[in-house]
C-alpha atoms as one frame of an Amber mdcrd trajectory, in Angstrom:
protein
  15.243   1.109 -20.426  12.100   0.793 -18.350  10.620   3.715 -16.542   7.974
   4.130 -13.931   4.638   5.437 -15.030   2.110   6.646 -12.628  -1.336   7.904
 -13.186  -4.610   8.741 -11.645  -3.634  10.413  -8.418  -4.463  13.288  -6.199
  -2.166  16.298  -6.151  -0.390  15.211  -2.957   0.639  11.875  -4.435   1.742
  13.370  -7.741   3.738  16.066  -5.933   5.595  13.421  -3.925   6.513  11.448
  -7.017   7.574  14.579  -8.887   9.802  15.621  -5.991  11.327  12.119  -6.034
  12.208  12.601  -9.710   9.798  10.058 -11.160   7.757  12.504 -13.236   8.608
  13.114 -16.852   7.536  15.450 -19.647   8.849  14.553 -23.097   9.617  16.857
 -26.008   6.008  16.666 -27.184   4.940  17.873 -23.690   3.388  14.486 -22.934
   3.574  13.545 -19.252   3.956  10.139 -17.645   1.116  10.791 -15.213  -2.494
  11.863 -15.096  -3.871  13.906 -12.247  -7.455  12.914 -11.580  -9.746  15.501
 -10.080 -13.474  16.189 -10.130 -13.256  17.396 -13.756 -11.550  14.239 -15.059
 -13.894  11.975 -16.994 -13.934   8.190 -16.798 -13.110   8.169 -20.529  -9.905
  10.142 -19.840  -8.981   7.662 -17.104  -9.662   4.706 -19.406  -7.579   6.251
 -22.195  -4.675   6.966 -19.833  -4.764   3.433 -18.424  -4.766   1.929 -21.924
  -1.954   4.252 -23.011   0.248   3.508 -19.997  -0.269  -0.270 -20.224   0.402
  -0.368 -23.968   3.823   1.262 -23.843   6.843  -1.017 -24.002   9.099   1.323
 -22.025   6.894   1.216 -18.926   7.553  -1.333 -16.193   5.112  -0.296 -13.466
   1.826   1.581 -13.502   0.960   2.988 -10.097  -2.715   3.801  -9.699  -4.640
   4.909  -6.657  -7.178   2.292  -5.705  -9.953   4.866  -5.623  -9.345   5.670
  -9.292  -8.768   2.022 -10.184 -12.291   1.340  -8.938 -13.580   3.773 -11.583
 -12.079   1.586 -14.321 -12.167  -1.698 -12.425 -13.203  -3.650 -15.535  -9.958
  -2.586 -17.253  -7.772  -3.245 -14.232  -9.311  -6.673 -13.599  -9.058  -7.731
 -17.242  -5.404  -6.659 -17.572  -3.274  -9.815 -17.397   0.197  -8.971 -18.719
   3.205  -9.171 -16.410   4.765  -5.953 -17.730   3.869  -3.307 -16.985   2.821
  -4.426 -13.560  -0.203  -2.680 -12.086   0.149  -1.596  -8.469  -2.822  -0.130
  -6.626  -1.924   2.224  -3.815  -3.963   4.135  -1.236  -4.647   7.820  -1.506
  -4.827  10.452   1.172  -8.632  10.543   1.287  -9.363   6.932   0.343  -7.716
   4.149   2.366  -6.527   0.966   0.715  -9.050  -1.894   0.705  -7.431  -5.276
  -0.017 -10.817  -6.701  -1.000 -10.791  -4.559  -4.165  -7.195  -5.191  -5.246
  -7.283  -7.455  -8.315  -3.581  -8.347  -8.119  -3.859  -9.362  -4.474  -6.936
 -11.459  -5.327  -4.979 -13.296  -8.018  -2.060 -13.937  -5.681  -4.385 -15.234
  -2.965  -6.002 -17.565  -5.492  -2.639 -18.863  -6.717  -1.560 -19.693  -3.183
  -4.903 -20.930  -1.911  -5.273 -24.572  -0.915  -7.909 -25.046  -3.625  -5.629
 -24.013  -6.463  -2.703 -26.036  -5.103  -4.902 -29.102  -4.705  -6.336 -28.744
  -8.206  -2.812 -28.506  -9.652  -1.887 -31.827  -8.054  -4.687 -33.693  -9.820
């Protein structure tokens, strides 16, 4: 069974997901989310991203775009279909489509250049 995993959020976002029943703490007290604040290091964010994307029981990793920008090299290099990476806005940092790697890939796939090159 697949489950949602979410990480790298502000408290407001995490609270909303927890109230919706998406949060999980297993028997080893390991959570399916990481709250990023001013004390969270980039290394902790990288480790969480790698952990969430390596698990076979995870279908979607939700990550705030602001935090995704901190580990952009990992997000941009990730190319597996499952788990899917979905960048979302946060309360203090609006969504910028120019930084969304998934949206960039979709735009490229449907651009006239890629369609024309496939016909050759």
